[in-house]
Each structure stands twice: as C-alpha cells, then as structure tokens.
C-alpha positions in Angstrom: 11.5 -21.2 -19.0 12.8 -18.4 -21.2 16.4 -19.6 -20.7 17.6 -17.7 -23.8 16.8 -14.5 -22.0 18.9 -15.2 -18.9 22.3 -14.8 -20.5 21.4 -11.5 -22.1 20.4 -10.1 -18.7 23.4 -11.3 -16.7 24.6 -7.8 -16.2 21.3 -6.9 -14.3 21.7 -10.0 -12.1 25.3 -9.0 -11.3 24.2 -5.4 -10.6 21.5 -6.4 -8.2 23.8 -9.0 -6.5 26.5 -6.4 -6.1 24.2 -3.9 -4.5 23.0 -6.5 -2.0 26.6 -7.4 -1.2 27.5 -3.8 -0.6 24.5 -3.3 1.6 25.6 -6.3 3.7 29.1 -5.0 3.9 27.8 -1.8 5.5 26.5 -3.7 8.5 28.7 -3.3 11.6 30.1 -6.3 13.5 31.4 -9.6 12.3 29.0 -12.3 11.1 28.8 -15.6 12.9 29.0 -18.9 10.9 25.2 -19.3 11.5 24.6 -15.8 10.1 26.8 -16.5 7.0 24.9 -19.8 6.4 21.6 -17.9 6.7 22.7 -15.2 4.3 23.7 -17.9 1.7 20.3 -19.7 1.8 18.5 -19.7 -1.5 15.1 -19.1 -0.1 14.4 -15.4 0.4 13.0 -14.1 3.7 11.7 -10.6 4.7 15.2 -9.8 5.9 17.2 -11.0 2.9 15.0 -10.0 -0.1 13.6 -6.8 -1.6 10.1 -6.7 -2.9 8.8 -4.9 -6.0 5.0 -4.3 -5.9 3.2 -4.3 -9.2 -0.5 -4.3 -10.0 -2.9 -3.2 -12.7 -4.0 -4.3 -16.1 -4.9 -7.9 -16.8 -3.9 -7.3 -20.4 -0.3 -6.3 -19.5 -0.2 -9.0 -16.8 1.1 -11.9 -19.1 4.1 -9.8 -20.2 4.9 -8.4 -16.8 4.6 -11.8 -15.2 6.9 -13.3 -17.8 9.5 -10.6 -17.1 9.1 -10.9 -13.3 9.6 -14.7 -13.5 12.8 -14.4 -15.5 14.1 -11.4 -13.4 13.6 -13.2 -10.1 15.5 -16.2 -11.5 18.4 -14.0 -12.5 18.7 -12.5 -9.0 18.6 -15.9 -7.4 15.8 -14.9 -5.0 17.3 -11.7 -3.8 14.5 -9.7 -5.3 10.8 -10.8 -5.2 8.3 -9.3 -7.7 4.6 -9.5 -6.9 2.3 -9.0 -9.9 -1.4 -8.4 -9.1 -4.4 -8.0 -11.5 -6.9 -5.4 -10.3 -7.4 -3.7 -13.7 -5.8 -0.6 -15.1 -8.1 1.7 -13.1 -7.7 -0.3 -9.9 -3.9 -0.3 -10.4 -3.8 3.5 -10.8 -5.9 3.9 -7.6 -3.3 2.0 -5.6 -0.4 3.6 -7.5 -1.7 7.2 -6.8 -2.0 6.3 -3.1 1.7 5.3 -3.1 1.0 1.6 -2.6 2.7 0.4 -5.7 6.1 0.7 -7.3 4.8 0.0 -10.8 1.3 0.0 -12.3 0.5 -1.9 -15.5 -1.9 -0.1 -17.9 -3.7 -1.0 -21.1 -4.4 2.6 -21.8 -2.7 5.9 -20.9 -3.2 7.5 -17.5 -6.4 9.6 -17.5 -6.7 13.3 -16.4 -8.5 12.5 -13.2 -5.8 9.9 -12.3 -3.1 12.4 -13.1 -4.7 14.9 -10.8 -5.0 12.4 -7.9 -1.3 11.4 -8.3 -0.3 15.0 -8.4 -2.2 15.8 -5.2 -0.5 12.9 -3.5 3.0 14.0 -4.8 3.3 10.9 -6.9 5.5 11.5 -10.0 6.0 8.8 -12.6 7.7 7.6 -15.8 5.3 6.4 -18.5 6.9 3.5 -20.3 5.3 1.9 -23.4 6.3 -1.8 -23.5 4.4 -3.4 -26.3 1.3 -3.3 -28.5 -1.9 -5.4 -28.1 -4.6 -6.2 -30.6 -7.9 -5.9 -28.6 -9.8 -8.9 -29.9 -13.5 -9.5 -30.4 -14.4 -13.2 -30.1 -17.3 -15.5 -30.5 -17.8 -19.2 -30.0 -16.3 -21.3 -32.8 -19.7 -22.7 -33.7 -21.1 -19.2 -34.3 -21.3 -18.7 -38.1 -20.3 -15.0 -37.7 -16.9 -14.3 -39.2 -16.6 -10.5 -39.3 -18.3 -7.5 -37.8 -18.2 -3.7 -38.5 -17.4 -1.1 -35.9 -20.9 0.3 -36.2 -22.4 -3.1 -35.6 -20.3 -3.4 -32.4 -21.4 0.0 -31.4 -25.1 -0.9 -31.8 -24.5 -4.0 -29.6 -22.6 -2.3 -26.9 -23.9 1.3 -26.6 -26.0 2.2 -23.5 -29.2 2.7 -25.5 -29.1 -0.9 -26.6 -29.8 -2.1 -23.0 -33.4 -3.3 -22.8 -33.9 -2.8 -26.6 -31.3 -4.9 -28.5 -30.9 -8.5 -27.5 -31.0 -10.6 -30.7 -28.4 -11.0 -33.4 -30.9 -10.1 -36.3 -31.7 -6.8 -34.6 -28.1 -5.8 -35.5 -28.0 -7.4 -39.0 -31.2 -9.0 -40.6 -29.0 -11.6 -42.2 -28.0 -12.9 -38.7 -29.9 -15.5 -36.6 -32.9 -14.4 -34.4 -31.3 -16.0 -31.3 -30.5 -13.9 -28.3 -26.8 -13.0 -27.8 -24.9 -13.1 -24.6 -22.3 -10.5 -23.8 -19.0 -10.8 -22.0 -16.6 -7.8 -21.5 -14.2 -6.0 -19.3 -15.1 -4.7 -15.9 -15.3 -1.0 -15.3 -11.9 -0.9 -13.6 -10.3 -2.3 -16.7 -8.3 -0.2 -19.2 -9.7 -2.6 -21.8 -13.2 -1.4 -20.9 -12.1 2.3 -21.3 -10.4 1.7 -24.5 -13.1 -0.5 -26.1 -15.9 1.9 -25.3 -13.9 4.9 -26.5 -12.9 3.2 -29.8 -16.3 1.5 -30.5 -19.0 3.5 -28.8 -17.2 6.8 -29.0 -17.0 7.7 -25.3 -14.9 6.0 -22.6 -17.0 4.1 -20.0 -20.1 4.5 -22.1 -21.6 1.0 -22.3 -24.7 -1.1 -21.7 -24.6 -2.7 -18.3 -26.4 -6.0 -18.9 -23.4 -8.1 -19.6 -21.0 -10.4 -17.7 -18.2 -8.1 -16.7 -14.8 -9.1 -15.2 -11.3 -7.8 -14.8 -10.2 -11.5 -15.0 -10.0 -12.2 -18.8 -10.0 -16.0 -18.1 -13.6 -15.6 -16.9 -14.5 -14.0 -20.2 -12.7 -16.7 -22.2 -14.7 -19.5 -20.5 -18.0 -17.6 -20.9 -17.6 -17.3 -24.6 -16.2 -20.8 -25.0 -19.2 -22.3 -23.4 -22.0 -20.4 -25.2 -22.6 -20.6 -29.0 -24.4 -17.2 -28.9 -21.8 -15.4 -26.8 -19.6 -12.5 -28.0 -16.9 -10.8 -26.0 -13.7 -8.8 -26.1 -10.3 -8.9 -24.4 -6.5 -8.7 -25.1 -5.0 -10.8 -27.9 -2.8 -12.9 -25.6 -5.9 -14.5 -24.0 -7.3 -15.3 -27.4 -4.0 -16.8 -28.6 -3.9 -19.1 -25.6 -7.4 -20.3 -26.3 -7.7 -20.5 -30.1 -9.1 -24.0 -29.9 -12.1 -22.6 -27.9 -12.7 -19.2 -29.5 -12.9 -17.5 -32.9 -11.6 -14.0 -33.5 -13.8 -11.8 -35.7 -12.4 -9.8 -38.5 -13.1 -6.1 -37.9 -14.5 -3.9 -40.7 -14.2 -0.1 -40.3 -17.2 0.3 -42.6 -19.8 -2.1 -44.1 -18.0 -2.3 -47.5 -14.4 -2.5 -46.0 -12.4 -5.6 -46.0 -12.4 -7.2 -42.5 -9.0 -7.3 -40.8 -8.1 -10.0 -38.2 -6.0 -9.3 -35.2 -2.4 -10.4 -35.6 1.2 -9.2 -35.1 1.4 -8.3 -38.8 -1.8 -6.2 -38.9 -0.8 -4.3 -35.8 2.6 -3.5 -37.2 1.3 -2.4 -40.6 -1.4 -0.3 -39.0 -4.4 -2.0 -40.7 -5.9 -3.4 -37.5 -7.8 -0.3 -36.5 -9.2 1.0 -34.3 -8.5 -1.8 -31.8 -4.7 -1.9 -31.8 -3.4 -0.2 -28.7 -0.2 0.5 -26.8 0.4 -1.1 -23.4 2.4 0.6 -20.6 4.0 0.3 -17.2 4.1 3.4 -15.0 7.0 3.6 -12.5 7.0 6.0 -9.6 10.1 8.2 -9.3 10.6 7.1 -5.7 10.6 3.5 -6.8 13.0 4.3 -9.7 15.5 5.6 -7.1 15.7 2.0 -5.7 18.5 -0.1 -7.3 16.4 -3.2 -7.5 13.5 -1.4 -9.2 15.8 0.2 -11.7 17.4 -3.1 -12.4 13.9 -4.7 -13.0 12.8 -1.9 -15.4 16.1 -2.1 -17.3 15.6 -5.9 -17.5 12.0 -5.3 -18.7 13.2 -3.1 -21.6 16.1 -5.3 -22.5 13.8 -8.4 -22.9 10.5 -6.9 -23.9 11.1 -7.8 -27.5 11.5 -11.5 -26.9 9.0 -11.9 -24.1 6.3 -9.9 -25.8 6.4 -12.3 -28.7 6.3 -15.3 -26.4 3.1 -14.1 -24.8 1.6 -13.1 -28.1 2.0 -9.3 -28.0 3.7 -7.1 -30.5 7.1 -5.6 -29.4 8.0 -2.1 -30.1 10.8 -1.3 -32.6 14.3 -1.5 -31.0 14.7 2.3 -31.4 11.6 2.8 -29.1 13.2 0.9 -26.2 16.4 2.9 -26.8 14.5 6.1 -26.6 12.7 5.1 -23.5 16.0 4.3 -21.8 17.2 7.8 -22.7 14.1 9.3 -21.1 14.7 7.4 -17.9 18.4 8.4 -17.8 17.4 12.0 -18.3 14.6 11.9 -15.7 11.8 12.8 -18.1 8.7 12.3 -16.0 5.0 12.5 -17.1 2.9 11.3 -20.0 2.9 12.1 -23.7 -0.9 11.6 -23.8 -1.8 14.4 -21.3 -4.9 12.5 -20.2 -6.2 11.8 -23.7 -7.3 8.4 -25.1 -4.9 6.4 -27.3 -7.4 5.1 -29.8 -6.1 4.7 -33.3 -2.5 5.5 -32.2 -0.2 3.4 -34.4 3.3 2.3 -33.5 4.6 5.1 -35.8 2.4 7.7 -34.0 3.6 6.5 -30.6 7.3 6.8 -31.7 6.6 10.4 -32.8 5.0 11.2 -29.4 7.8 9.6 -27.5 10.4 11.5 -29.5 8.8 14.8 -28.3 8.6 13.9 -24.6 
C-alpha cells in the first residue's frame, strides 16, 4: 500500500537504520552467532525496536495511521508506531501528563491544556498537517439537501434540548417527523470546533444525542436511520458515500449552499466548517532520532497521503516553513489558546510565517 511513497522516503529509512546500527556498535563485547541471527530477525521485539506513542483525534487518525503504516514499512520493523483514538481532548490529557510522544488534534491546543502542559514542563511543536471539511450528513433517503448555519444552531444549541425534536420546528417546509442526532463526544476536537463554529461557544451543545469519539459509530447511526443527522470529519463521509449524504452549508438563508470538497476548502468557500488539523510533538520526543525521522517522514509525505485519505494537503511552502520552525526549535502555538474557526489555508500560512 502507498508504494509510491516508499522511494521518496528512503533517506528516512536509511537514517533510522544507521542510528540503530550505531547504537548496536556501542555495545561492549563480541556478538555470538545466535545474537547476530536474533538481531537480523525481521520481527521486532521490545529489545530490538523503538516505539513512538501517538494518540488523540479520530479525525486526524486516518492520516497519521497511513503515515505510520508506511513509515514502519520503511524502517523494516526497527521502529513501531502505535496510534490511538481517544479524541483531541483525551489525547491532550495524556500528552500533558508526558504519556505520549505525539498528540493528534482537530483543533488547536486550548488555554487550559496549555497551562496543564506548562505546569508539567511539557513543551511542544505545533505542526499543521492538512485541512478537513467538517461534514454534516443525513441518510440518503432524507429529502433534505442543504441547511443553514442558523438552522444547525437551532438544532444543536443547549436550549433546544426538551423543546426541539421535529424537523418542522426548525423549518416549516420540512417533515413533522422526529429527528435523531449523532455527534462527536465531549473529548473530541470535532465537538469543540463544531459547537464553536455553529452554536457560537465551544462545548455548548444539547446533550440528548448519540455521542462518540469513534466516528464509525456515528456513520452507522446515520446510515441506519432515515431521520438522523450527524457530523464528523470528511474522510469518514468519503469512505461511506454510498450510505450517507453530505448537506450543502448555507451561511445565510439566501446564500448558495456549498458542499464539502477539496476544492471548496482550498478556495475558502466552505465556511465556517473547514478547519486545520495538527500533530503536537513534545520537545523531549523530538530529541529522539526515531521520532524526528517519523515527523520528517510525515511532512515529506503529507501531501500524497492526505489526498489518499480524503483530506486537503497544505501548500508545499507550508511544509517547508514547518520544517524550518522545527530546525530552529520554535516551540509553542500560533493560536494562543484561541479557536481556529473560519481560519482559511491562507490565514494559517500567515500565522505560521509569524511564529
């Protein structure tokens, strides 16, 4: 899988292999034939492989997992990469406790998380890796084709709980059937972003809906209910287009609805639900050769792999700029704890340039 990527990343494989060989040469004493055979075995063990621990966003997961798969293949088992899915918030909790090398995030680190990391002495690099089109979906049999941001707000705001349960309570032209809601769990960066962009305040949402940090649970829920509506990252919609319908988003009632796509994210018309995705790398992890090799591999191949998993890669100059920040040791965040709603790719590049 992704064989075209492997050749372009050969230098990272060589770098990691060389580092492992140098480490082995530093051992005192001659190796027996049995030891040599064990060292050459293709299956890694706790003694012969390094482990890179990653957790966090389910939205970022498809991209990071694709990178991890290719990177592990390029190192021939000498480095293992574990990728968990505990949500952006869950990932930052572990990251700020020093339990992770890298945390995936579908939103920037928040002020409270920054403070927790600072208190624990955790410093980090903030690395944008791609863009996502947060997608609002319904069952294909649902006649609804577009929806305004205000209509979404009236469905999802906290005051709707116990008061709004039918489609025609939102729009008289819609059916009088009850709707069923599916959305991100409270530890998800998607939950934070959606509520900020739609309701107007992060984490402000009605609670009577099926919530999960596992987007596949949400996919199945909407796919099996004609009156369901939900939201999650574009990659999960793209993988299930035969089961779901993406709604066009209208910023106002008289605006033309815009559907999520690579093109509408790039041209800035899919607002306010286009968003940057990140990985956060601790400075201590960055000092390890295998983590540095992995991150360099990530940046070298993000363009191709982001497209393969249905995300929007950043322009080439963005990845070049990020490499420069890493080389210069520029730690911290360009968002300073603020939300990233309505931040276009162009806006992100300007912020990155000022880091």
